[in-house]
N, C-alpha and C positions, 0 to 999 in steps of 0.2 A: 088430438094430433091432426094436422092437416093431411088430407088424403093425397097420395101420390098416384100417378098414372104413367104407364109406359108410352114413350114416343120413340120412333126410329131416330137414330143418331143425327142424321142430316137435318131432319125436321126439328128435333129438340134443340139443336145448336143455334137456331135462329133467335132464340129467346132465352131468358134465364132457365137453367136446368141443373139437375143433380146427376153426376156420372157415377155409376156403380160398376166397379171392376173394369175400368178401361182408361183411355186417355182423355184428359179434360179438353174442352174447346174454349173459345173466347168468351162464351156466355155461361160457363159453368160457375155456379155459386158455391158448390160443395162437392168434393171428391170423396167417395166411399170406396176406396180401392187399395189393394195391397201392391199395386204395380210400382215399378221403380219411380222414385221422385214424384209420387202421386199428389203430394201436398195434402193428403188426408190428415186431419188434426190428430196429433199424437195421442190424446186421451181416447180416441176411437180406434186406433190401430189394432189389428189382430192378424193372424196368419192368413186367413182367407177373406175375400171381400164379403162373403156371406156373414162371417162372424163380425166383421166391421159393421155391417148393417144392423145386426142384433144389438151391438153396442150403441149405435145411433138410436134405435128404438127404445133402448133402456134409459136414454139420457135426454130428457126434454130440453135441457139447456141448449142442445145442439140442433133441435128441430128447426126446419125451415118451412116457410109457407109456399115455397116454389113447388109447383105440382109435378112437372115433367121429370121423369127419371129415364135414363138411357144408358146405352153401352155401344161401343164401336166395333165389337166382335161378339161371336157367339161361343159360349162354352157352358159347362155345368155350373161353375161358380157364379158366372154372370147371371145365368138364368135364375138360380136360387136366390141370389142377392136381389134381383129385380122383383121376384115373387114376394120376398119378405117385405120389400118396400110397398108393394101395391096391395098385398093381402096380409097385413101384419097380424090380424087376429088368428087366421089359419096358421101362419108360420110360427108364431110364438108357442103354439101347442105342440109343435114338432121340432123344436129348436135343436136338440142334440142330433137327431137324425139328419136334419137338413145341413147342419155344419159338417157332419160326417160325410154326407153325399158330395158336398162341395170339395172336401179334401180328397175324396175318391176321384173326382174328376180332375182336379188340378195336380195333386201330389201322388196319385196312384197308391193311396193307403186307405185302409178302412178299419173301423172297430166293429161295427155292426154289418153283417153281410148284406143286409137290406140296402145299406148305403151304396155299396158297390153295384148292386143290381139296379138301383135308381140311376146311377151314372151310365150303366150299360143301356138301360131303356132309353134315356135321353139321347145317347149317341146313336142308337139305331134309328130312332124317329127322325133325327136330324141328318142322317146319312142318305143322300139322294139315291144311292145305289141299293140300299137295303130297306129304306123306309116303306112301311105299308101305305104311305100317302102316294107313292108312285113318283118316279123320277121327273115326270112332266109337271108335277106340282111346284117344283122348286125354281125360283127365279135364278138366272145365271149371275148377274152382277152381285158381288159379295155383299154390299150394303143392303140390297133388296133381299138377298137370302137371309141375312140376319133379321131384318124386319119381319119376314115371313115366319121363320121358326120361332122367334120370340112371341109373336102374336098368338101362334097356335099353342106353344108349350106353356106359356104363362096360364093358359086355361086348363092344362092337363097335369102340371107338376104336382098340384095339391092332391089330387086323387091318386096319382102314382105313388106318392109318399105314404098316403094313408093305407093303401092296399097294394103292396109290392107284389104279392103272390098273384094277384089278378092280371099282372102284366108279364107273366112268365114268358110268353111267346116273344117278347122283345128282348129279354135278358138271358134266355137259356143258353144260347150258343156261346156267348162270351164267358158266361159263368162256368161252362164246362171246360173251357180253356184255362180259366183260373184254377179250377179244381185240379186239372191235370198238372199244372205248373206247381201248385202247392204240394201235391202228392209226390212229384219228382224230387223236390227239395227235401221233403221229409224222408224219402227212401234213399237219398244219396245218389240218385241217378243224375241229378243236377246238384252242384255244390256252390256254396257261397263262402268265401274267405275274406275276412276284413284285414286291411293293413291300416290299423288305427291311426298311426302317427301322421298319415297323409289323408285320412278320411276316405280311403278307397275301398270299395267292395269289388271283389273279382268273382264273377259268375261264370262257371264252366258247365256247359251242357254237351251232350253227345254230338259228334260231328255230323251225324246223319239227320239231326232234327230239322224238319222243314220250317220255313217261316209260315206263320198262321195269322189270319186277320184278327185285329183287335182295334181298340180306339184309345186315343188320348186327346183331351180337350175337345171331345165330340168330333174328332177327325180320325179317319182311317189310318191305321198303322199295321205293318207286317212285322211280326216278332217271333223269335224262337222260344221265348218264355214270357209269360204275362208279367208286366211291370208291377202289378199289385202284389204278386207272389214274392217278388224280389224286395220291393220297398217295405213291405210289412215285416221283413226279416232283418232290416238294417237301417240305422240312422245315417249311414255314410251317404254323402251327397254326390260322390263321384263313383260311377259305375263302369267297370270294364266287363265286357262280355266276350267269352271265348267259346266258339263253336267250330271246332276243327280249324280250318284256315280262314274262317270268318271272324275277324278280330275288330272290336270297336270299343269306343269309350263315349260316355255321355255324362254331362252335368245335369243333375236333377233340377227341376223347376224351382225348388225351394231356394236355390242360390241366385235366381233371377229377380225374385220379388223381395218385399220387405217382411221377412220372418220376424215375429216378435217373441214367440216362445223360446226360440234359440236362434243363433246365427251360424249358418253353415260356413265352412271355410270359403274364403273368396275365390272366385274363378281366376285361373291362370290362362293367359293367351297361349294356345297350343299351335299357332300357325307355324312357328319355327320347328316344332316337333314334327308336324306333318311333312315339312320339307325334308327333315333329317331322316324320317322313316322311309320316304320315297327313295332317298339316296341308297338306303340299305337293301331295298328290294332287288332281287337278283335279275329281274327283267325291267327295272326302272319304272314300274307302275306307280301312279300318283296316289298320294294320300290327301284327304281333304279335312279341313276343320271348319265348321260352320261359322265360328266367330262367337266371342263371349257375349255379344249383345242379343243373340238368339235365345229363345225361351228354354229350349233343351238342346243345346248344341252338341253335335257328335263329331268325333274324330274317327275316320274310317278310310279304308282303301277304296279308291274310286270304283274299281271293278267289283267290289264286294268281297274279294278274296285277297289274301296276302301270301307271299312266299316266306315271310319271317316266321321264326319259331315263336310261339306265344311267350316264352320266357324273355326273349329279346325285346318284344313289344312291351311287356309289362315293366321290365327294368328301365327302358327309355321313358316310359310314361311316368313311372314313380320318380325318376330323377327330375323330370320336367315339373311335376307337381310340387316336389319338395323345394326346388330352387327358384321357381318362377315368382315374380312379384304379383301382387293383386292387380287385376285388370278390369274389375267390375264392382261398382258400389251402388246398390239400388236405394240406399237409405236417404230419406230426408234428414236435414240437420235437426237434431233433437234440441229443443229449447233448454237453455241452462236453468237449473233449479234456482229459485230465488235465494238471495244471500240472507243469511241469518243476521238480524240486528243484534249488536252488543247490548 
């Protein structure tokens, strides 16, 4: 197989290139991405871009002699996919763990706890505020940031996956939050209720729980409960979180990309619901919806707090999800099966 090598997106786009887990450019000859309308060949499609790359490695008929591989953004799935392309011998020996780690980064689920810890380690190294590399090491323009972290982490991800325990200092803090979140759900201190007919999971946590730092897509997030603890407990793609008067709703990432193992319910545009909820607030505070085109869009009160009773919020949300038309379709057109000859 022809050897592939990483180039930053802007540089790679000047000549024929392969895009892993991102948007194609004018010189892309092959897309290996679960992104919406990615044009990835259907025989290679999988839930994560890392899994797509493994299918590519398994299928010589799809191999290309184009050397440069690239991505236009940084996250765990992109990093792992690029590592698999550039170091296939190493990657194939850790296939299941690497796919698991890509899902941990993108979907906030895991089977092997080491996969979650790999995602935490990558996130910490790539977070300028927390990274042991020091904030001054990170370029400010985002394309330069991506080039910098890919160049460094493509050299480190193999060792990180082979010996996760050796990197404890990187993952221990977020791992403790995941432990606490899972223990709270197991003890009933936090609860999860599924409304199966609309694919909605309702998470209720104590009103006095503070927001704590975590990561999604290798980016900082403040959360009241770790998303991996929630997502590992439910296949529901629509998540409402109730924390006293902090009410919010989120579409999971799985409904933004081209999922192959299953198809989540399509997204409903909740812009109208945001306006309706604002009208019902006793003080007229605004509600915001990020938009169905965002990767994990939220519906939330602009101030972070609502005067609405949680039951009122949930009923309005359930009605909107049940009645609203599909507003997002990430899928490429699937080729028709060949007709049988008589």
